[in-house]
C-alpha positions in Angstrom: 71.7 38.9 103.4 73.8 39.3 100.3 77.0 37.3 99.8 80.3 39.2 100.1 81.6 40.7 96.9 84.8 38.6 97.2 82.7 35.4 97.0 80.8 36.6 93.8 84.0 37.6 91.9 85.3 35.0 89.5 88.5 33.3 90.7 91.7 34.7 89.1 93.2 32.8 86.3 96.0 30.5 87.2 99.3 31.9 86.1 101.1 30.0 83.3 104.2 28.2 84.4 107.3 30.2 83.7 108.8 27.6 81.3 105.5 27.2 79.3 105.2 31.0 79.1 108.7 31.3 77.6 107.9 28.7 75.0 104.7 30.5 74.2 106.6 33.8 73.8 109.1 32.2 71.4 106.4 30.8 69.0 106.0 34.0 67.0 109.7 34.3 66.5 109.8 30.7 65.5 107.1 31.2 62.9 108.7 34.4 61.6 112.1 32.6 61.3 110.6 29.8 59.2 108.9 32.3 57.0 112.1 34.3 56.5 114.1 31.2 55.7 111.5 29.9 53.3 111.4 33.3 51.5 115.1 32.9 50.6 115.3 29.2 49.9 118.5 29.2 47.8 120.4 31.4 50.3 119.2 29.3 53.2 120.3 26.1 51.5 123.7 27.5 50.6 124.1 28.6 54.2 123.2 25.1 55.4 125.8 23.5 53.2 128.6 24.3 55.6 126.7 22.6 58.4 125.6 19.7 56.3 129.1 18.9 55.1 130.6 19.5 58.6 128.1 17.1 60.3 128.5 14.6 57.5 132.3 14.7 58.0 131.9 14.0 61.7 129.5 11.1 61.3 131.3 9.5 58.3 134.8 9.8 59.7 133.9 8.5 63.1 132.0 5.6 61.5 135.1 4.7 59.4 137.3 4.9 62.5 134.8 2.9 64.6 134.5 0.2 62.0 138.3 -0.2 61.5 138.9 -0.2 65.3 136.2 -2.8 65.9 137.6 -5.1 63.2 141.1 -4.9 64.8 139.8 -5.3 68.3 137.7 -8.3 67.2 140.8 -9.8 65.6 142.9 -9.3 68.7 140.2 -10.8 70.9 140.1 -13.8 68.5 143.9 -14.2 69.1 142.9 -14.7 72.8 143.8 -12.3 75.6 145.2 -15.3 77.5 147.4 -16.4 74.7 151.0 -15.8 73.8 152.3 -16.2 70.2 155.9 -16.6 69.2 156.5 -15.8 65.6 159.7 -16.7 63.7 160.6 -13.8 61.4 160.7 -14.8 57.8 163.9 -13.6 56.0 163.8 -13.8 52.3 167.3 -12.7 51.6 169.6 -15.8 51.3 172.8 -14.1 52.5 171.0 -12.5 55.5 169.5 -15.9 56.3 172.9 -17.6 56.3 174.4 -14.9 58.5 171.6 -15.2 61.1 171.9 -19.1 61.0 175.5 -18.8 62.1 174.3 -17.2 65.3 170.8 -18.7 65.9 169.3 -22.0 65.0 165.8 -20.4 64.6 162.8 -21.5 66.5 163.0 -25.1 67.6 161.2 -27.7 69.7 163.9 -27.2 72.3 162.7 -23.6 72.6 159.2 -24.8 73.3 160.4 -27.4 75.9 162.5 -24.8 77.6 159.7 -22.3 77.9 157.3 -24.9 79.3 159.9 -26.0 81.8 160.7 -22.5 83.1 157.2 -21.0 83.2 154.0 -21.8 85.0 150.4 -21.5 84.3 150.5 -22.7 80.7 147.4 -24.9 79.9 147.9 -25.7 76.2 150.8 -25.3 73.8 151.7 -26.2 70.3 154.4 -25.6 67.8 153.5 -24.7 64.3 155.0 -25.6 60.9 153.7 -23.3 58.1 154.3 -23.2 54.4 152.7 -22.6 51.0 152.7 -25.7 48.7 153.9 -25.4 45.2 151.0 -27.4 43.7 147.7 -28.8 44.9 144.9 -31.0 43.6 142.1 -29.9 43.2 143.6 -26.8 41.7 142.7 -23.7 43.8 140.3 -21.3 42.2 142.1 -18.3 43.8 145.2 -18.0 46.0 147.0 -21.2 47.0 146.0 -22.3 50.6 148.6 -22.2 53.3 149.4 -25.3 55.3 149.4 -25.2 59.1 151.0 -28.1 60.8 149.8 -27.9 64.4 148.9 -30.3 67.2 145.2 -30.8 68.2 145.5 -28.4 71.1 145.6 -25.6 68.5 141.8 -25.8 68.3 141.4 -25.0 72.1 144.1 -22.3 72.0 142.5 -20.2 69.2 139.0 -21.4 69.9 138.6 -22.8 66.4 135.1 -23.9 65.6 134.5 -26.9 63.3 131.4 -26.5 61.1 131.5 -29.9 59.5 133.2 -33.1 60.4 135.8 -33.0 63.2 139.3 -32.0 64.1 142.1 -34.6 64.2 143.0 -36.0 67.6 146.3 -36.6 69.5 146.6 -40.2 68.2 146.4 -39.1 64.6 149.0 -36.4 65.3 151.3 -38.9 66.9 150.9 -41.3 63.9 151.5 -38.5 61.4 148.1 -39.4 59.8 147.4 -38.0 56.4 144.3 -36.2 57.4 143.5 -32.5 57.2 140.9 -29.9 58.2 140.1 -27.2 55.7 139.4 -23.5 56.6 136.1 -22.2 55.3 137.9 -20.2 52.6 140.1 -23.1 51.6 137.0 -25.4 51.3 135.3 -22.9 48.9 138.6 -22.4 47.1 139.2 -26.1 46.4 135.7 -27.6 46.2 133.3 -24.7 45.6 129.9 -25.4 47.0 130.4 -29.2 47.1 130.7 -31.1 50.4 134.4 -31.2 51.3 134.4 -33.7 54.1 135.3 -37.1 52.9 137.2 -35.9 49.9 141.0 -35.9 49.3 143.5 -33.1 48.8 146.9 -33.6 47.2 149.5 -31.3 48.7 152.6 -31.4 46.6 153.1 -35.2 46.3 151.1 -36.2 49.4 147.4 -37.0 49.6 145.4 -35.9 52.7 141.9 -37.0 53.7 139.6 -34.1 54.5 137.9 -34.9 57.9 136.5 -31.5 58.7 135.8 -27.9 57.8 136.6 -25.0 60.2 134.4 -22.0 60.8 135.1 -18.5 59.6 137.9 -16.4 61.2 138.7 -12.7 61.1 141.8 -11.5 59.3 143.6 -8.2 59.1 144.7 -6.4 56.0 147.8 -5.0 57.6 150.6 -6.5 59.6 149.9 -6.3 63.3 152.7 -6.4 65.9 154.8 -9.1 64.1 151.8 -11.1 62.9 152.0 -11.6 59.1 149.1 -10.5 56.9 147.3 -13.7 56.0 143.8 -14.9 55.2 143.1 -17.1 58.2 140.2 -18.8 56.3 142.3 -20.0 53.4 144.2 -22.5 55.6 144.6 -26.2 55.6 145.3 -27.7 59.1 147.3 -31.0 59.2 148.9 -32.9 62.1 152.2 -31.3 63.1 154.2 -34.5 62.6 152.5 -35.2 59.3 153.7 -31.8 58.1 157.2 -32.6 59.2 157.5 -36.2 58.1 155.4 -36.1 54.9 156.2 -32.6 53.6 159.5 -31.7 55.3 161.6 -32.7 52.2 160.4 -29.5 50.5 162.5 -27.4 52.8 166.2 -26.3 52.7 168.5 -26.8 55.6 168.3 -23.1 56.6 164.6 -23.4 57.3 163.5 -23.1 60.9 162.7 -26.4 62.6 159.3 -24.7 63.5 158.1 -21.2 62.7 155.6 -20.5 65.5 154.7 -21.3 69.1 151.3 -20.9 70.6 150.8 -20.8 74.4 147.5 -20.6 76.3 147.7 -19.4 79.9 145.3 -20.2 82.7 143.3 -17.6 84.5 145.9 -17.0 87.3 148.9 -16.5 85.0 150.3 -13.1 84.2 150.6 -12.8 80.4 153.0 -9.9 80.5 155.3 -11.6 83.0 155.2 -14.9 81.1 156.0 -13.0 77.9 159.1 -11.5 79.5 160.3 -14.9 80.7 159.8 -16.4 77.2 161.6 -13.5 75.6 164.6 -13.8 77.9 164.8 -17.6 77.3 164.7 -17.1 73.5 167.2 -14.2 73.6 169.7 -16.5 75.3 169.1 -19.5 73.0 169.1 -17.3 69.8 172.0 -15.1 71.0 170.0 -11.9 70.5 169.7 -12.6 66.8 166.3 -10.9 66.7 164.8 -13.6 64.5 161.6 -13.9 66.5 158.8 -11.7 67.9 156.4 -12.3 70.8 152.8 -11.2 70.4 150.8 -10.5 73.6 147.2 -10.1 72.6 146.3 -8.6 76.0 148.9 -5.9 75.5 147.7 -5.3 71.9 144.1 -4.9 73.2 145.1 -2.2 75.7 147.2 -0.4 73.1 144.4 -0.5 70.5 141.9 1.0 73.0 144.2 3.9 73.7 144.8 4.4 70.0 141.0 4.3 69.5 140.5 7.1 72.0 143.2 9.3 70.4 141.9 8.5 66.9 138.4 9.7 67.9 139.7 12.9 69.3 141.7 13.7 66.2 138.8 12.9 63.9 136.4 15.1 65.8 139.0 17.9 65.8 139.4 17.6 62.0 135.7 17.5 61.4 135.1 20.4 63.7 137.0 22.6 61.3 134.2 22.0 58.8 131.6 22.9 61.4 133.6 26.1 62.3 133.5 27.1 58.6 129.8 26.4 58.5 129.3 28.6 61.6 131.2 31.5 60.0 129.0 31.1 57.0 125.9 31.4 59.2 127.3 34.5 60.9 128.1 36.1 57.5 124.6 35.5 56.1 122.9 36.6 59.3 124.9 39.9 59.3 124.0 40.4 55.6 120.3 39.7 56.4 120.3 42.4 59.1 121.3 45.0 56.6 118.5 43.8 54.2 115.9 43.8 57.0 116.8 47.0 58.9 113.6 48.7 58.0 111.6 45.6 59.1 113.4 45.7 62.4 112.5 49.4 62.8 108.8 48.7 62.1 108.7 45.9 64.6 110.4 48.1 67.3 107.9 50.9 66.4 104.9 48.7 67.0 106.1 47.5 70.4 108.7 44.8 69.9 111.3 44.7 72.6 115.1 44.1 72.1 114.6 40.5 73.5 112.0 39.9 70.8 114.4 40.9 68.0 117.2 39.0 69.7 115.1 35.8 69.8 114.0 36.2 66.2 117.5 36.2 64.7 118.8 33.7 67.1 115.9 31.3 66.2 116.8 31.7 62.5 120.4 30.8 63.2 119.5 27.8 65.3 117.0 26.6 62.7 119.7 26.8 60.0 122.1 24.7 62.0 119.4 22.4 63.3 118.0 21.5 59.8 121.6 21.4 58.4 122.6 19.1 61.3 119.7 16.7 60.7 120.4 16.7 56.9 124.1 16.2 57.6 123.5 13.1 59.8 121.6 11.4 57.0 124.2 12.5 54.5 127.0 11.2 56.7 125.2 7.9 57.1 124.9 7.6 53.4 128.6 8.4 52.8 129.7 5.8 55.3 127.5 3.2 53.6 128.8 4.2 50.2 132.4 3.9 51.4 131.7 0.5 53.0 130.2 -0.7 49.7 132.9 0.7 47.3 136.0 0.1 49.4 134.9 -3.0 51.3 135.7 -1.3 54.6 133.8 -2.0 57.8 131.9 1.2 58.9 129.8 1.6 62.0 127.6 4.6 62.6 127.3 4.9 66.4 124.7 6.7 68.4 127.4 8.7 70.2 128.8 10.0 66.8 125.2 11.1 65.8 124.6 12.9 69.1 128.0 14.5 69.1 127.6 15.8 65.5 124.1 17.1 66.2 125.0 18.8 69.5 128.0 20.4 68.0 126.0 21.7 65.0 123.3 23.1 67.3 126.0 24.8 69.5 127.7 26.3 66.4 124.4 27.8 65.3 123.8 29.2 68.7 127.2 30.6 69.2 127.6 32.1 65.8 124.1 33.4 65.8 124.4 35.4 69.1 126.5 38.3 67.7 124.2 39.0 64.6 121.1 38.7 66.8 122.6 41.1 69.4 123.5 43.6 66.7 120.0 43.4 65.3 118.5 44.0 68.7 120.7 47.0 69.4 119.6 48.9 66.3 118.1 52.3 67.0 114.4 52.1 66.0 114.3 55.7 64.6 117.5 55.1 62.5 116.1 51.7 61.4 112.9 53.3 60.1 114.8 55.8 58.1 117.0 53.1 56.5 116.3 52.4 52.9 
């Protein structure tokens, strides 16, 4: 008995998955697009330039913004989000100084004692006496180091690391001992590559024994919320009472008793509320003279984060204009290409190509231009950011988000600006296209 015909027939071929079938159909258009672009290399390259410069602008501008913001954010975090800093405003005009001193005595130890007595949650505090000496031995190789007269608690408040030696203690501060700790920049400025610990530094007419070298600190190039621009590495830390007793005679009577106050709050204290209490106390004692500013790093950190988001949006909007111009260039070249290839489109339609095939062909060419231009622009933008960092000394950071954003926008521009030329090519009448010369 013979087997049924259905058993002898070969099994039908499994249908290809829909997604794989679509990719398989697009391969001829992809190959033709590459051949067409390679045939007109110069025109393709000139068309890509708009995308290259647009993407490079997005990547480089975002990298510059990210680098600047990161540096500022790191500096604010270094100030300490649980710290408050009271800065006395320096007034260089003599007459203005006299007028203010008739109203306000300037920052004083009494201000610090009053703040401590009327606020809670303060773990550490210190006053600060700051000045720039007129002469120093050894002679500085660069700028004159700045003297910071502070108590030992300053090390905990600003989280100052000591690379060599040690920081002075409370007993040395109480005795006004002639000891000092050099900032990393000050040590290089005075002693070069030599070991600084154990040596002596003469500040004006007073010798100080170097007992330590502090670690590196971040500095800002611009004034930030009342904080003066200063190289925080080119500092010399001395006991507060040593600065006042041994170096005070260099000051005039109109000089503030102290010029800064640092407060470190515990975890339960509200920095904003404490800052308002301190501001009210100082406004009363200074009779609203406006000769001080209160820096709240936690508030600065929140403000900088908001500023960073706004900055990124603005930078992307500006750079998107370049991408828009590049997209218009792609559309222009694609429309011109349709006129040149009208006869080719008619031949393809005559041999069986559908409108979707023509649409895909020109759309693939537009996306290829934007894709290759976007990839090239990413590398170009990365190179520009590195060049700016090297020439200008700025901090630049190329983030993954900026690369993805630039690439996705470039691909979207190619797709959007390639749709109209592709549709126009697909809608050509085959008979008229064959007649076109």
